[in-house]
N, CA, C and O atoms as a CHARMM CRD file, in Angstrom:
* protein
*
  332
    1    1 MET  N      0.85200  -1.17100   0.00000 PROA 1      0.00000
    2    1 MET  CA     0.00000   0.00000   0.00000 PROA 1      0.00000
    3    1 MET  C      0.89500   1.23000   0.00000 PROA 1      0.00000
    4    1 MET  O      1.89200   1.30000   0.71800 PROA 1      0.00000
    5    2 VAL  N      0.50900   2.20000  -0.82800 PROA 2      0.00000
    6    2 VAL  CA     1.29900   3.41900  -0.96400 PROA 2      0.00000
    7    2 VAL  C      0.38700   4.62900  -0.83200 PROA 2      0.00000
    8    2 VAL  O     -0.67100   4.69600  -1.45800 PROA 2      0.00000
    9    3 ARG  N      0.81500   5.59100  -0.00300 PROA 3      0.00000
   10    3 ARG  CA     0.13100   6.88600   0.07000 PROA 3      0.00000
   11    3 ARG  C      1.06800   7.87300  -0.61900 PROA 3      0.00000
   12    3 ARG  O      2.17900   8.12400  -0.15300 PROA 3      0.00000
   13    4 TRP  N      0.60000   8.43100  -1.74000 PROA 4      0.00000
   14    4 TRP  CA     1.39300   9.35800  -2.52300 PROA 4      0.00000
   15    4 TRP  C      1.33100  10.75500  -1.91800 PROA 4      0.00000
   16    4 TRP  O      0.45800  11.02800  -1.09400 PROA 4      0.00000
   17    5 THR  N      2.23900  11.64300  -2.31100 PROA 5      0.00000
   18    5 THR  CA     2.31400  12.98200  -1.72500 PROA 5      0.00000
   19    5 THR  C      1.05300  13.81100  -1.93200 PROA 5      0.00000
   20    5 THR  O      0.80000  14.74000  -1.16500 PROA 5      0.00000
   21    6 ASP  N      0.25300  13.49400  -2.95300 PROA 6      0.00000
   22    6 ASP  CA    -0.99500  14.22700  -3.19300 PROA 6      0.00000
   23    6 ASP  C     -2.17600  13.63800  -2.42800 PROA 6      0.00000
   24    6 ASP  O     -3.30900  14.08300  -2.61300 PROA 6      0.00000
   25    7 GLY  N     -1.93300  12.64000  -1.56900 PROA 7      0.00000
   26    7 GLY  CA    -2.98400  12.03300  -0.77300 PROA 7      0.00000
   27    7 GLY  C     -3.63900  10.82200  -1.41100 PROA 7      0.00000
   28    7 GLY  O     -4.50300  10.19600  -0.79800 PROA 7      0.00000
   29    8 GLU  N     -3.24800  10.48100  -2.62600 PROA 8      0.00000
   30    8 GLU  CA    -3.79400   9.28400  -3.27200 PROA 8      0.00000
   31    8 GLU  C     -3.30100   8.04000  -2.52600 PROA 8      0.00000
   32    8 GLU  O     -2.15000   7.98000  -2.09600 PROA 8      0.00000
   33    9 LEU  N     -4.18500   7.05500  -2.38000 PROA 9      0.00000
   34    9 LEU  CA    -3.84400   5.81300  -1.69100 PROA 9      0.00000
   35    9 LEU  C     -4.08900   4.64800  -2.64400 PROA 9      0.00000
   36    9 LEU  O     -5.20300   4.44500  -3.12700 PROA 9      0.00000
   37   10 ASP  N     -3.03100   3.89100  -2.90300 PROA 10     0.00000
   38   10 ASP  CA    -3.10900   2.75200  -3.81800 PROA 10     0.00000
   39   10 ASP  C     -2.62500   1.48700  -3.13400 PROA 10     0.00000
   40   10 ASP  O     -1.69900   1.51600  -2.32400 PROA 10     0.00000
   41   11 ASN  N     -3.25500   0.39400  -3.46900 PROA 11     0.00000
   42   11 ASN  CA    -2.86500  -0.92900  -2.99500 PROA 11     0.00000
   43   11 ASN  C     -2.29000  -1.68400  -4.18800 PROA 11     0.00000
   44   11 ASN  O     -2.78700  -1.54200  -5.30500 PROA 11     0.00000
   45   12 TYR  N     -1.26700  -2.46900  -3.96900 PROA 12     0.00000
   46   12 TYR  CA    -0.65500  -3.25900  -5.03100 PROA 12     0.00000
   47   12 TYR  C     -0.88200  -4.73100  -4.71300 PROA 12     0.00000
   48   12 TYR  O     -0.08700  -5.37100  -4.02600 PROA 12     0.00000
   49   13 VAL  N     -1.99700  -5.25000  -5.23600 PROA 13     0.00000
   50   13 VAL  CA    -2.47100  -6.59300  -4.93600 PROA 13     0.00000
   51   13 VAL  C     -1.57800  -7.62300  -5.61500 PROA 13     0.00000
   52   13 VAL  O     -1.31900  -7.53600  -6.81500 PROA 13     0.00000
   53   14 GLY  N     -1.10800  -8.59900  -4.83900 PROA 14     0.00000
   54   14 GLY  CA    -0.28600  -9.66400  -5.38800 PROA 14     0.00000
   55   14 GLY  C      1.19400  -9.32700  -5.46200 PROA 14     0.00000
   56   14 GLY  O      1.92800  -9.95500  -6.22500 PROA 14     0.00000
   57   15 THR  N      1.64800  -8.34600  -4.68400 PROA 15     0.00000
   58   15 THR  CA     3.06100  -7.99300  -4.67400 PROA 15     0.00000
   59   15 THR  C      3.88000  -9.13700  -4.08700 PROA 15     0.00000
   60   15 THR  O      3.52100  -9.71500  -3.06100 PROA 15     0.00000
   61   16 THR  N      4.98200  -9.45100  -4.75500 PROA 16     0.00000
   62   16 THR  CA     5.89600 -10.49900  -4.28900 PROA 16     0.00000
   63   16 THR  C      7.32000  -9.97100  -4.37200 PROA 16     0.00000
   64   16 THR  O      7.53500  -8.82000  -4.75500 PROA 16     0.00000
   65   17 THR  N      8.28000 -10.79000  -4.02200 PROA 17     0.00000
   66   17 THR  CA     9.68400 -10.39200  -4.14500 PROA 17     0.00000
   67   17 THR  C     10.09300 -10.22800  -5.60100 PROA 17     0.00000
   68   17 THR  O     11.13200  -9.63800  -5.89500 PROA 17     0.00000
   69   18 SER  N      9.27600 -10.74800  -6.51200 PROA 18     0.00000
   70   18 SER  CA     9.55900 -10.63000  -7.95200 PROA 18     0.00000
   71   18 SER  C      9.07200  -9.32000  -8.56000 PROA 18     0.00000
   72   18 SER  O      9.50500  -8.94700  -9.65000 PROA 18     0.00000
   73   19 GLY  N      8.17200  -8.61400  -7.86400 PROA 19     0.00000
   74   19 GLY  CA     7.69100  -7.35500  -8.41500 PROA 19     0.00000
   75   19 GLY  C      6.39300  -6.88900  -7.80500 PROA 19     0.00000
   76   19 GLY  O      5.76800  -7.57800  -6.99800 PROA 19     0.00000
   77   20 LEU  N      6.00100  -5.68200  -8.21900 PROA 20     0.00000
   78   20 LEU  CA     4.74000  -5.10100  -7.74500 PROA 20     0.00000
   79   20 LEU  C      3.55900  -5.83500  -8.35300 PROA 20     0.00000
   80   20 LEU  O      3.60100  -6.29900  -9.49200 PROA 20     0.00000
   81   21 GLY  N      2.51400  -5.92300  -7.56200 PROA 21     0.00000
   82   21 GLY  CA     1.27500  -6.49900  -8.05900 PROA 21     0.00000
   83   21 GLY  C      0.47500  -5.47200  -8.83000 PROA 21     0.00000
   84   21 GLY  O      0.98100  -4.40100  -9.16500 PROA 21     0.00000
   85   22 THR  N     -0.76200  -5.79500  -9.11000 PROA 22     0.00000
   86   22 THR  CA    -1.66400  -4.92600  -9.86000 PROA 22     0.00000
   87   22 THR  C     -2.11400  -3.75100  -8.99100 PROA 22     0.00000
   88   22 THR  O     -2.54100  -3.93800  -7.85100 PROA 22     0.00000
   89   23 GLU  N     -2.01400  -2.54200  -9.53900 PROA 23     0.00000
   90   23 GLU  CA    -2.42600  -1.34900  -8.80100 PROA 23     0.00000
   91   23 GLU  C     -3.94400  -1.31800  -8.64800 PROA 23     0.00000
   92   23 GLU  O     -4.68300  -1.52300  -9.61100 PROA 23     0.00000
   93   24 GLN  N     -4.39300  -1.06000  -7.42900 PROA 24     0.00000
   94   24 GLN  CA    -5.81500  -0.90900  -7.13600 PROA 24     0.00000
   95   24 GLN  C     -5.99500   0.37500  -6.34600 PROA 24     0.00000
   96   24 GLN  O     -5.49700   0.48600  -5.22600 PROA 24     0.00000
   97   25 ARG  N     -6.70200   1.35000  -6.91600 PROA 25     0.00000
   98   25 ARG  CA    -6.94100   2.63900  -6.25800 PROA 25     0.00000
   99   25 ARG  C     -7.87600   2.45600  -5.06900 PROA 25     0.00000
  100   25 ARG  O     -8.93600   1.84000  -5.18700 PROA 25     0.00000
  101   26 ILE  N     -7.47100   2.99800  -3.92100 PROA 26     0.00000
  102   26 ILE  CA    -8.32700   2.99300  -2.74000 PROA 26     0.00000
  103   26 ILE  C     -8.92200   4.37700  -2.53400 PROA 26     0.00000
  104   26 ILE  O    -10.11700   4.50400  -2.26600 PROA 26     0.00000
  105   27 LEU  N     -8.09600   5.42300  -2.65800 PROA 27     0.00000
  106   27 LEU  CA    -8.56700   6.80400  -2.53200 PROA 27     0.00000
  107   27 LEU  C     -7.95100   7.64900  -3.63500 PROA 27     0.00000
  108   27 LEU  O     -6.76700   7.50900  -3.94100 PROA 27     0.00000
  109   28 ASN  N     -8.74300   8.51800  -4.22900 PROA 28     0.00000
  110   28 ASN  CA    -8.22600   9.49900  -5.16900 PROA 28     0.00000
  111   28 ASN  C     -7.43900  10.55600  -4.39200 PROA 28     0.00000
  112   28 ASN  O     -7.57500  10.63900  -3.17200 PROA 28     0.00000
  113   29 PRO  N     -6.62200  11.36200  -5.06600 PROA 29     0.00000
  114   29 PRO  CA    -5.88100  12.41500  -4.36400 PROA 29     0.00000
  115   29 PRO  C     -6.82500  13.25900  -3.50800 PROA 29     0.00000
  116   29 PRO  O     -7.91200  13.63800  -3.94300 PROA 29     0.00000
  117   30 ASN  N     -6.38000  13.54600  -2.27200 PROA 30     0.00000
  118   30 ASN  CA    -7.19200  14.36400  -1.37700 PROA 30     0.00000
  119   30 ASN  C     -6.31200  14.98200  -0.29700 PROA 30     0.00000
  120   30 ASN  O     -5.29800  14.40800   0.10000 PROA 30     0.00000
  121   31 GLU  N     -6.70900  16.14000   0.16400 PROA 31     0.00000
  122   31 GLU  CA    -5.94300  16.92700   1.13700 PROA 31     0.00000
  123   31 GLU  C     -5.77100  16.21100   2.47300 PROA 31     0.00000
  124   31 GLU  O     -4.67900  16.23800   3.04300 PROA 31     0.00000
  125   32 LEU  N     -6.81600  15.57400   2.98400 PROA 32     0.00000
  126   32 LEU  CA    -6.74500  14.92400   4.28900 PROA 32     0.00000
  127   32 LEU  C     -5.59300  13.93700   4.37300 PROA 32     0.00000
  128   32 LEU  O     -4.84200  13.93500   5.34800 PROA 32     0.00000
  129   33 TRP  N     -5.45400  13.10800   3.36400 PROA 33     0.00000
  130   33 TRP  CA    -4.46400  12.04100   3.43200 PROA 33     0.00000
  131   33 TRP  C     -3.03300  12.52700   3.20300 PROA 33     0.00000
  132   33 TRP  O     -2.10100  11.73000   3.30000 PROA 33     0.00000
  133   34 THR  N     -2.83500  13.80300   2.90400 PROA 34     0.00000
  134   34 THR  CA    -1.46900  14.32500   2.85300 PROA 34     0.00000
  135   34 THR  C     -0.91400  14.49100   4.26200 PROA 34     0.00000
  136   34 THR  O      0.28100  14.74200   4.42000 PROA 34     0.00000
  137   35 HSD  N     -1.75500  14.35700   5.29300 PROA 35     0.00000
  138   35 HSD  CA    -1.35000  14.50200   6.69600 PROA 35     0.00000
  139   35 HSD  C     -1.03200  13.16600   7.36200 PROA 35     0.00000
  140   35 HSD  O     -0.81400  13.11900   8.57300 PROA 35     0.00000
  141   36 ASP  N     -1.00500  12.09300   6.59900 PROA 36     0.00000
  142   36 ASP  CA    -0.59500  10.77300   7.08300 PROA 36     0.00000
  143   36 ASP  C      0.91700  10.78200   7.24100 PROA 36     0.00000
  144   36 ASP  O      1.63600  11.01100   6.26800 PROA 36     0.00000
  145   37 THR  N      1.41900  10.53600   8.46200 PROA 37     0.00000
  146   37 THR  CA     2.86900  10.55100   8.66800 PROA 37     0.00000
  147   37 THR  C      3.45800   9.14700   8.76700 PROA 37     0.00000
  148   37 THR  O      4.59300   8.92000   8.35000 PROA 37     0.00000
  149   38 VAL  N      2.69700   8.21100   9.31200 PROA 38     0.00000
  150   38 VAL  CA     3.15200   6.82500   9.43600 PROA 38     0.00000
  151   38 VAL  C      1.97500   5.92000   9.11700 PROA 38     0.00000
  152   38 VAL  O      0.84800   6.18500   9.53700 PROA 38     0.00000
  153   39 MET  N      2.23700   4.85400   8.37600 PROA 39     0.00000
  154   39 MET  CA     1.17900   3.92300   7.99100 PROA 39     0.00000
  155   39 MET  C      1.72500   2.50200   8.08000 PROA 39     0.00000
  156   39 MET  O      2.85200   2.23600   7.66200 PROA 39     0.00000
  157   40 THR  N      0.92000   1.59000   8.62800 PROA 40     0.00000
  158   40 THR  CA     1.31700   0.18500   8.65700 PROA 40     0.00000
  159   40 THR  C      0.07600  -0.69300   8.51500 PROA 40     0.00000
  160   40 THR  O     -1.03100  -0.28500   8.86600 PROA 40     0.00000
  161   41 THR  N      0.27200  -1.87000   8.01100 PROA 41     0.00000
  162   41 THR  CA    -0.80900  -2.84000   7.92800 PROA 41     0.00000
  163   41 THR  C     -0.45700  -4.02900   8.81100 PROA 41     0.00000
  164   41 THR  O      0.71300  -4.26700   9.11100 PROA 41     0.00000
  165   42 GLY  N     -1.47300  -4.76800   9.22100 PROA 42     0.00000
  166   42 GLY  CA    -1.22800  -5.94800  10.04300 PROA 42     0.00000
  167   42 GLY  C     -2.51000  -6.62600  10.44600 PROA 42     0.00000
  168   42 GLY  O     -3.59700  -6.24700  10.01100 PROA 42     0.00000
  169   43 ASP  N     -2.37400  -7.63300  11.28100 PROA 43     0.00000
  170   43 ASP  CA    -3.49900  -8.38600  11.83500 PROA 43     0.00000
  171   43 ASP  C     -3.70100  -7.90500  13.26500 PROA 43     0.00000
  172   43 ASP  O     -3.13500  -8.47000  14.20100 PROA 43     0.00000
  173   44 PHE  N     -4.50900  -6.86000  13.43400 PROA 44     0.00000
  174   44 PHE  CA    -4.71100  -6.24300  14.73900 PROA 44     0.00000
  175   44 PHE  C     -6.10000  -6.51400  15.32100 PROA 44     0.00000
  176   44 PHE  O     -6.41200  -6.03500  16.41100 PROA 44     0.00000
  177   45 THR  N     -6.93000  -7.27100  14.61400 PROA 45     0.00000
  178   45 THR  CA    -8.26200  -7.62400  15.10100 PROA 45     0.00000
  179   45 THR  C     -8.37300  -9.14300  15.14800 PROA 45     0.00000
  180   45 THR  O     -7.41700  -9.84600  14.82200 PROA 45     0.00000
  181   46 GLY  N     -9.51900  -9.64600  15.54700 PROA 46     0.00000
  182   46 GLY  CA    -9.68700 -11.07100  15.78500 PROA 46     0.00000
  183   46 GLY  C     -9.94300 -11.95100  14.58400 PROA 46     0.00000
  184   46 GLY  O    -10.17800 -13.14700  14.75600 PROA 46     0.00000
  185   47 ASN  N     -9.90900 -11.41300  13.36600 PROA 47     0.00000
  186   47 ASN  CA   -10.25500 -12.24600  12.21300 PROA 47     0.00000
  187   47 ASN  C     -9.05600 -13.00100  11.62000 PROA 47     0.00000
  188   47 ASN  O     -9.21000 -13.75200  10.65700 PROA 47     0.00000
  189   48 HSD  N     -7.86000 -12.79800  12.20000 PROA 48     0.00000
  190   48 HSD  CA    -6.64500 -13.50900  11.77800 PROA 48     0.00000
  191   48 HSD  C     -6.26300 -13.23900  10.32800 PROA 48     0.00000
  192   48 HSD  O     -5.72400 -14.11000   9.64500 PROA 48     0.00000
  193   49 ARG  N     -6.54900 -12.01700   9.86000 PROA 49     0.00000
  194   49 ARG  CA    -6.17200 -11.60200   8.51000 PROA 49     0.00000
  195   49 ARG  C     -5.35400 -10.32400   8.60200 PROA 49     0.00000
  196   49 ARG  O     -5.60000  -9.48700   9.47000 PROA 49     0.00000
  197   50 THR  N     -4.40300 -10.17300   7.72700 PROA 50     0.00000
  198   50 THR  CA    -3.59500  -8.95700   7.67200 PROA 50     0.00000
  199   50 THR  C     -4.34400  -7.93700   6.82200 PROA 50     0.00000
  200   50 THR  O     -3.96500  -7.64700   5.68700 PROA 50     0.00000
  201   51 ASP  N     -5.42600  -7.39800   7.40600 PROA 51     0.00000
  202   51 ASP  CA    -6.28700  -6.48500   6.65100 PROA 51     0.00000
  203   51 ASP  C     -6.64800  -5.22700   7.43500 PROA 51     0.00000
  204   51 ASP  O     -7.66000  -4.58100   7.16300 PROA 51     0.00000
  205   52 ASP  N     -5.81700  -4.89200   8.40000 PROA 52     0.00000
  206   52 ASP  CA    -6.05500  -3.69700   9.20400 PROA 52     0.00000
  207   52 ASP  C     -4.98100  -2.65900   8.87200 PROA 52     0.00000
  208   52 ASP  O     -3.79500  -2.98100   8.79300 PROA 52     0.00000
  209   53 LEU  N     -5.40900  -1.42300   8.68100 PROA 53     0.00000
  210   53 LEU  CA    -4.52200  -0.32500   8.32500 PROA 53     0.00000
  211   53 LEU  C     -4.50700   0.66900   9.47900 PROA 53     0.00000
  212   53 LEU  O     -5.56000   1.14700   9.90000 PROA 53     0.00000
  213   54 VAL  N     -3.31400   0.98400   9.99500 PROA 54     0.00000
  214   54 VAL  CA    -3.17400   1.93700  11.09200 PROA 54     0.00000
  215   54 VAL  C     -2.42700   3.15900  10.56700 PROA 54     0.00000
  216   54 VAL  O     -1.37600   3.04400   9.93600 PROA 54     0.00000
  217   55 ILE  N     -2.99700   4.33300  10.84300 PROA 55     0.00000
  218   55 ILE  CA    -2.45100   5.61000  10.38500 PROA 55     0.00000
  219   55 ILE  C     -2.15600   6.49200  11.58900 PROA 55     0.00000
  220   55 ILE  O     -2.99800   6.63600  12.47500 PROA 55     0.00000
  221   56 ARG  N     -0.96800   7.08100  11.62700 PROA 56     0.00000
  222   56 ARG  CA    -0.68200   8.14800  12.58800 PROA 56     0.00000
  223   56 ARG  C     -0.65900   9.43300  11.78800 PROA 56     0.00000
  224   56 ARG  O      0.12200   9.59000  10.84800 PROA 56     0.00000
  225   57 TRP  N     -1.53000  10.34900  12.17800 PROA 57     0.00000
  226   57 TRP  CA    -1.68900  11.61300  11.46500 PROA 57     0.00000
  227   57 TRP  C     -0.70000  12.64600  11.99900 PROA 57     0.00000
  228   57 TRP  O     -0.12800  12.46000  13.07400 PROA 57     0.00000
  229   58 SER  N     -0.49600  13.72400  11.26100 PROA 58     0.00000
  230   58 SER  CA     0.49100  14.74600  11.61000 PROA 58     0.00000
  231   58 SER  C      0.19100  15.44200  12.94100 PROA 58     0.00000
  232   58 SER  O      1.10100  15.99400  13.55900 PROA 58     0.00000
  233   59 ASP  N     -1.07000  15.42700  13.39300 PROA 59     0.00000
  234   59 ASP  CA    -1.40600  16.03900  14.67900 PROA 59     0.00000
  235   59 ASP  C     -1.27300  15.06300  15.84400 PROA 59     0.00000
  236   59 ASP  O     -1.54500  15.43300  16.98600 PROA 59     0.00000
  237   60 GLY  N     -0.85400  13.81000  15.57400 PROA 60     0.00000
  238   60 GLY  CA    -0.67400  12.81100  16.62200 PROA 60     0.00000
  239   60 GLY  C     -1.83400  11.84800  16.76900 PROA 60     0.00000
  240   60 GLY  O     -1.69800  10.81700  17.42700 PROA 60     0.00000
  241   61 GLU  N     -2.98400  12.16600  16.16500 PROA 61     0.00000
  242   61 GLU  CA    -4.11400  11.24100  16.22400 PROA 61     0.00000
  243   61 GLU  C     -3.74000   9.95100  15.49700 PROA 61     0.00000
  244   61 GLU  O     -3.00300   9.97500  14.51200 PROA 61     0.00000
  245   62 THR  N     -4.25400   8.83100  15.99200 PROA 62     0.00000
  246   62 THR  CA    -3.98400   7.53000  15.37800 PROA 62     0.00000
  247   62 THR  C     -5.30800   6.84400  15.08700 PROA 62     0.00000
  248   62 THR  O     -6.18000   6.76900  15.95300 PROA 62     0.00000
  249   63 THR  N     -5.45700   6.34300  13.86700 PROA 63     0.00000
  250   63 THR  CA    -6.69600   5.73900  13.40000 PROA 63     0.00000
  251   63 THR  C     -6.41800   4.35600  12.83700 PROA 63     0.00000
  252   63 THR  O     -5.39400   4.13200  12.19100 PROA 63     0.00000
  253   64 MET  N     -7.34300   3.42600  13.08900 PROA 64     0.00000
  254   64 MET  CA    -7.25500   2.11200  12.46500 PROA 64     0.00000
  255   64 MET  C     -8.46100   1.92200  11.56200 PROA 64     0.00000
  256   64 MET  O     -9.59300   2.23200  11.93100 PROA 64     0.00000
  257   65 TYR  N     -8.19000   1.40300  10.36700 PROA 65     0.00000
  258   65 TYR  CA    -9.23400   1.03700   9.41800 PROA 65     0.00000
  259   65 TYR  C     -9.27100  -0.48700   9.38000 PROA 65     0.00000
  260   65 TYR  O     -8.45000  -1.13300   8.72800 PROA 65     0.00000
  261   66 MET  N    -10.25400  -1.04800  10.10700 PROA 66     0.00000
  262   66 MET  CA   -10.36400  -2.49200  10.27600 PROA 66     0.00000
  263   66 MET  C    -10.98500  -3.14400   9.04900 PROA 66     0.00000
  264   66 MET  O    -11.91400  -2.60300   8.45000 PROA 66     0.00000
  265   67 ASP  N    -10.46600  -4.30500   8.68200 PROA 67     0.00000
  266   67 ASP  CA   -10.98700  -5.09200   7.56100 PROA 67     0.00000
  267   67 ASP  C    -10.90400  -4.33100   6.24400 PROA 67     0.00000
  268   67 ASP  O    -11.84600  -4.33800   5.45100 PROA 67     0.00000
  269   68 THR  N     -9.77200  -3.67700   6.01800 PROA 68     0.00000
  270   68 THR  CA    -9.53500  -2.96900   4.76200 PROA 68     0.00000
  271   68 THR  C     -9.36700  -3.98700   3.64000 PROA 68     0.00000
  272   68 THR  O     -8.65700  -4.98200   3.78900 PROA 68     0.00000
  273   69 GLY  N    -10.02900  -3.72600   2.51500 PROA 69     0.00000
  274   69 GLY  CA    -9.95900  -4.63900   1.38100 PROA 69     0.00000
  275   69 GLY  C     -8.99800  -4.15200   0.32100 PROA 69     0.00000
  276   69 GLY  O     -8.35600  -3.11300   0.47700 PROA 69     0.00000
  277   70 ALA  N     -8.90400  -4.89400  -0.74100 PROA 70     0.00000
  278   70 ALA  CA    -7.98500  -4.55900  -1.83300 PROA 70     0.00000
  279   70 ALA  C     -8.33500  -3.22600  -2.47700 PROA 70     0.00000
  280   70 ALA  O     -7.45700  -2.55900  -3.02400 PROA 70     0.00000
  281   71 ALA  N     -9.62100  -2.82000  -2.42400 PROA 71     0.00000
  282   71 ALA  CA   -10.04800  -1.61100  -3.11700 PROA 71     0.00000
  283   71 ALA  C    -10.85900  -0.65700  -2.24500 PROA 71     0.00000
  284   71 ALA  O    -11.48900   0.26100  -2.77000 PROA 71     0.00000
  285   72 HSD  N    -10.86000  -0.85300  -0.92300 PROA 72     0.00000
  286   72 HSD  CA   -11.62700   0.04800  -0.04800 PROA 72     0.00000
  287   72 HSD  C    -11.04700   0.06200   1.36200 PROA 72     0.00000
  288   72 HSD  O    -10.42800  -0.90400   1.80800 PROA 72     0.00000
  289   73 LEU  N    -11.26000   1.17800   2.04900 PROA 73     0.00000
  290   73 LEU  CA   -10.88100   1.26700   3.45400 PROA 73     0.00000
  291   73 LEU  C    -11.91500   0.55100   4.30000 PROA 73     0.00000
  292   73 LEU  O    -13.09800   0.52500   3.96100 PROA 73     0.00000
  293   74 GLY  N    -11.46700  -0.02700   5.40000 PROA 74     0.00000
  294   74 GLY  CA   -12.37700  -0.69800   6.30900 PROA 74     0.00000
  295   74 GLY  C    -13.02100   0.28900   7.27500 PROA 74     0.00000
  296   74 GLY  O    -12.93500   1.50300   7.09400 PROA 74     0.00000
  297   75 SER  N    -13.66300  -0.25000   8.29400 PROA 75     0.00000
  298   75 SER  CA   -14.34300   0.56700   9.32000 PROA 75     0.00000
  299   75 SER  C    -13.32000   1.37000  10.09600 PROA 75     0.00000
  300   75 SER  O    -12.29900   0.84000  10.53500 PROA 75     0.00000
  301   76 GLU  N    -13.60300   2.66300  10.26200 PROA 76     0.00000
  302   76 GLU  CA   -12.68300   3.58500  10.93700 PROA 76     0.00000
  303   76 GLU  C    -12.88800   3.55200  12.44500 PROA 76     0.00000
  304   76 GLU  O    -14.01900   3.61000  12.92900 PROA 76     0.00000
  305   77 GLU  N    -11.78500   3.46000  13.18300 PROA 77     0.00000
  306   77 GLU  CA   -11.82300   3.54800  14.63800 PROA 77     0.00000
  307   77 GLU  C    -10.63200   4.38700  15.10700 PROA 77     0.00000
  308   77 GLU  O     -9.48100   4.05900  14.81500 PROA 77     0.00000
  309   78 THR  N    -10.91200   5.46400  15.83000 PROA 78     0.00000
  310   78 THR  CA    -9.83700   6.30500  16.35600 PROA 78     0.00000
  311   78 THR  C     -9.23800   5.61900  17.57900 PROA 78     0.00000
  312   78 THR  O     -9.95000   5.29100  18.52800 PROA 78     0.00000
  313   79 LEU  N     -7.94200   5.40900  17.54700 PROA 79     0.00000
  314   79 LEU  CA    -7.23600   4.75600  18.65900 PROA 79     0.00000
  315   79 LEU  C     -6.66100   5.77700  19.63700 PROA 79     0.00000
  316   79 LEU  O     -6.64900   5.53900  20.84500 PROA 79     0.00000
  317   80 VAL  N     -6.18500   6.90900  19.12400 PROA 80     0.00000
  318   80 VAL  CA    -5.63100   7.97700  19.96200 PROA 80     0.00000
  319   80 VAL  C     -6.25900   9.28600  19.52300 PROA 80     0.00000
  320   80 VAL  O     -6.10300   9.70800  18.37700 PROA 80     0.00000
  321   81 HSD  N     -6.97400   9.92800  20.44600 PROA 81     0.00000
  322   81 HSD  CA    -7.58300  11.22700  20.17800 PROA 81     0.00000
  323   81 HSD  C     -6.59900  12.33100  20.55000 PROA 81     0.00000
  324   81 HSD  O     -5.77500  12.15700  21.44800 PROA 81     0.00000
  325   82 VAL  N     -6.68300  13.44900  19.87200 PROA 82     0.00000
  326   82 VAL  CA    -5.83500  14.59700  20.17600 PROA 82     0.00000
  327   82 VAL  C     -6.73000  15.76400  20.55900 PROA 82     0.00000
  328   82 VAL  O     -7.74700  16.02600  19.91700 PROA 82     0.00000
  329   83 GLY  N     -6.33800  16.44500  21.59800 PROA 83     0.00000
  330   83 GLY  CA    -7.04300  17.65200  21.98900 PROA 83     0.00000
  331   83 GLY  C     -8.17100  17.36600  22.83200 PROA 83     0.00000
  332   83 GLY  O     -8.87700  18.28200  23.25100 PROA 83     0.00000
């Protein structure tokens, strides 16, 4: 998964050590996602799938998108509130 400088978010389905997989757009360019400072994926919920996306935003807020698919963000849950 790649977040580009313009806020576009793309997933590369089927990526292996041999090369990038097929590009799948998740979000078109947008201002909000230019404030993503750290992003990671993993298995952070009980479904035993590596389909959760965790974002730390520039203001320190941290959000998890649970059950993110190849072409869409999952359910949003704020893990760390700011202010």
